C-alpha positions in Angstrom: 87.0 -29.7 20.0 90.3 -30.7 18.3 90.4 -33.6 15.9 93.6 -35.6 15.7 93.9 -35.2 11.9 93.9 -31.4 12.3 97.2 -31.5 14.4 100.8 -31.5 13.1 102.6 -33.3 15.8 106.0 -32.6 14.2 105.6 -28.9 14.4 104.9 -28.8 18.0 101.7 -28.3 20.1 99.2 -26.2 18.3 101.3 -25.6 15.3 99.3 -27.9 13.0 95.9 -26.6 14.1 94.2 -24.9 11.1 92.2 -21.6 11.7 89.3 -20.6 9.5 90.0 -17.7 7.1 87.3 -15.2 8.3 88.9 -12.4 6.3 88.3 -14.0 2.9 86.3 -11.6 0.7 83.5 -12.8 -1.7 84.0 -11.6 -5.3 81.6 -11.5 -8.2 82.2 -11.1 -11.9 80.6 -8.3 -13.8 78.3 -10.8 -15.5 77.1 -12.1 -12.2 76.5 -8.6 -10.9 74.5 -7.7 -14.0 72.5 -10.9 -13.7 71.8 -10.2 -10.0 70.7 -6.7 -11.0 68.3 -8.0 -13.7 66.9 -10.5 -11.2 66.4 -7.8 -8.6 64.7 -5.5 -11.1 62.4 -8.4 -12.3 61.4 -9.3 -8.8 60.8 -5.6 -7.9 58.7 -5.1 -11.1 56.7 -8.3 -10.4 56.0 -7.2 -6.8 55.0 -3.7 -7.9 52.8 -5.2 -10.6 51.0 -7.4 -8.1 50.6 -4.5 -5.7 49.3 -2.2 -8.4 46.9 -4.8 -9.6 45.5 -5.3 -6.1 45.1 -1.6 -5.7 43.4 -1.3 -9.1 41.0 -4.1 -8.3 40.2 -2.6 -4.9 39.5 0.8 -6.6 37.4 -0.8 -9.3 35.3 -2.7 -6.7 34.9 0.5 -4.6 33.8 2.3 -7.8 31.2 -0.4 -8.6 29.9 -0.3 -5.1 29.5 3.4 -5.2 27.7 3.1 -8.6 25.3 0.4 -7.2 24.6 2.6 -4.2 23.8 5.6 -6.4 21.7 3.4 -8.7 19.7 2.1 -5.7 19.2 5.7 -4.4 18.0 6.9 -7.8 15.7 3.9 -8.2 14.2 4.5 -4.7 13.6 8.1 -5.5 11.9 7.1 -8.8 9.8 4.5 -7.0 8.7 7.1 -4.5 7.8 9.4 -7.4 5.8 6.7 -9.2 4.0 5.8 -6.0 3.0 9.4 -5.4 1.9 9.8 -9.0 -0.1 6.6 -8.8 -1.8 7.7 -5.5 -2.7 11.0 -7.1 -4.0 9.3 -10.2 -6.0 6.8 -8.1 -7.5 9.6 -6.1 -8.5 11.4 -9.2 -10.1 8.3 -10.7 -12.0 7.7 -7.4 -13.2 11.3 -7.5 -14.3 10.9 -11.1 -16.2 7.7 -10.3 -17.8 9.2 -7.3 -18.8 12.3 -9.3 -20.3 10.0 -11.9 -22.2 8.1 -9.1 -23.5 11.4 -7.6 -24.6 12.8 -11.0 -26.3 9.5 -11.8 -28.1 9.4 -8.4 -29.2 13.0 -8.7 -30.6 12.3 -12.1 -32.4 9.0 -11.2 -33.6 9.9 -7.6 -36.5 12.1 -8.7 -37.8 9.3 -11.0 -37.4 6.7 -8.2 -39.2 9.0 -5.8 -42.1 9.5 -8.3 -42.5 5.8 -9.2 -41.2 3.7 -6.3 -41.4 5.7 -3.1 -45.0 4.8 -2.3 -44.3 1.1 -2.9 -41.3 1.3 -0.6 -43.2 3.0 2.2 -46.0 0.4 2.0 -43.5 -2.4 2.1 -42.0 -0.9 5.3 -45.4 -0.7 6.9 -46.1 -4.4 6.1 -42.7 -5.3 7.6 -43.4 -3.2 10.7 -46.7 -5.1 11.3 -44.7 -8.2 12.3 -42.8 -6.2 15.0 -46.1 -4.9 16.4 -47.3 -8.4 17.3 -49.4 -8.5 20.5 -50.1 -4.8 20.5 -53.9 -4.1 21.2 -53.8 -1.0 19.0 -51.9 0.0 15.8 -52.0 3.4 14.1 -50.8 3.7 10.5 -50.3 7.1 8.8 -49.5 7.5 5.1 -49.8 10.3 2.5 -53.2 10.8 1.0 -52.2 9.3 -2.3 -50.6 6.3 -0.7 -53.6 5.7 1.6 -56.0 5.9 -1.3 -54.0 3.5 -3.3 -52.9 1.0 -0.7 -55.2 1.5 2.3 -57.5 -1.4 1.8 -54.7 -3.9 1.3 -52.8 -2.6 4.4 -55.9 -2.9 6.5 -56.6 -6.4 5.4 -53.0 -7.5 6.1 -53.1 -5.8 9.6 -56.3 -7.5 10.6 -55.2 -10.9 9.3 -52.0 -10.7 11.3 -53.5 -9.0 14.4 -57.1 -10.3 15.0 -59.2 -8.0 17.1 -56.6 -5.2 17.0 -57.8 -1.6 17.3 -56.6 -0.3 13.9 -56.3 3.3 12.9 -55.4 3.9 9.3 -55.3 7.6 8.4 -53.7 10.2 6.0 -51.2 12.7 7.4 -50.8 15.9 5.2 -47.3 16.3 6.5 -46.2 13.0 5.0 -44.9 12.7 1.4 -45.8 9.8 -0.9 -42.7 7.9 0.2 -43.3 8.5 3.9 -45.0 6.3 6.5 -45.4 6.2 10.3 -46.6 3.3 12.4 -47.3 3.5 16.1 -48.1 0.6 18.4 -48.1 0.0 22.2 -44.4 -0.4 22.6 -42.8 1.4 19.7 -43.0 3.6 16.7 -41.5 3.4 13.1 -41.0 6.4 10.9 -39.9 5.9 7.3 -39.0 8.3 4.5 -37.8 7.2 1.1 -36.9 10.8 0.2 -34.7 11.2 3.3 -32.9 7.9 2.6 -32.2 9.0 -0.9 -30.8 12.3 0.3 -28.7 10.6 2.9 -27.2 8.4 0.2 -26.4 11.4 -2.0 -24.8 13.3 1.0 -22.7 10.2 1.8 -21.4 10.1 -1.8 -20.7 13.8 -1.8 -18.7 13.6 1.4 -16.7 10.6 0.2 -15.3 12.4 -2.8 -11.5 12.7 -2.3 -11.2 15.7 -4.6 -13.5 18.6 -5.5 -15.1 18.1 -8.9 -13.6 21.3 -10.3 -10.1 20.0 -9.6 -10.4 16.8 -11.8 -9.2 17.0 -15.4 -11.6 14.5 -17.0 -10.0 14.8 -20.4 -6.6 13.9 -19.1 -8.0 11.0 -17.0 -10.0 9.7 -20.0 -7.0 9.6 -22.3 -4.3 8.7 -19.6 
């Protein structure tokens, strides 16, 4: 597009039309070049500083993550060790307690057999009389000592509970003082305080988690 004020009508057609000077070269003074260099250096330094800071932060975070991971692994290993030690200590304590229980029972059972076994056998006979209700005949067998001591009272209790019953009350030489046997029309009851005591001791011995010789009582007592 040609504007009217760009034409020189006196010089002929096209003579007054101005053309842009595309060959004009930009020039800078030495001061401007130095200033541009300083600006470029500053911008490059700042970009490098930001990049380096980002890399340093990323490396630091990676290092902290690795440290936390190692700490968790070490803590987990320590917890496993503590749990294993606690389980061993608990098993040892249980063994110690069971050994004490066994030793106590072994020391007390003979005294209980001597002083309480006959009374326990007679109590079981009295309890059994209730189960023999309606039976026409009842046979009760005790040791000689138990029969002599408790026979009359047992006979009285049986006849009061079972009027008209055919009652046999006798001593059996095979029975110990803590033993009793009751027979009636539809059942039989056998009781032995000594066998019960031995079964209790056997159960305690089988329950022990560790053999007695493997337990360090001194270490357990003092932690």
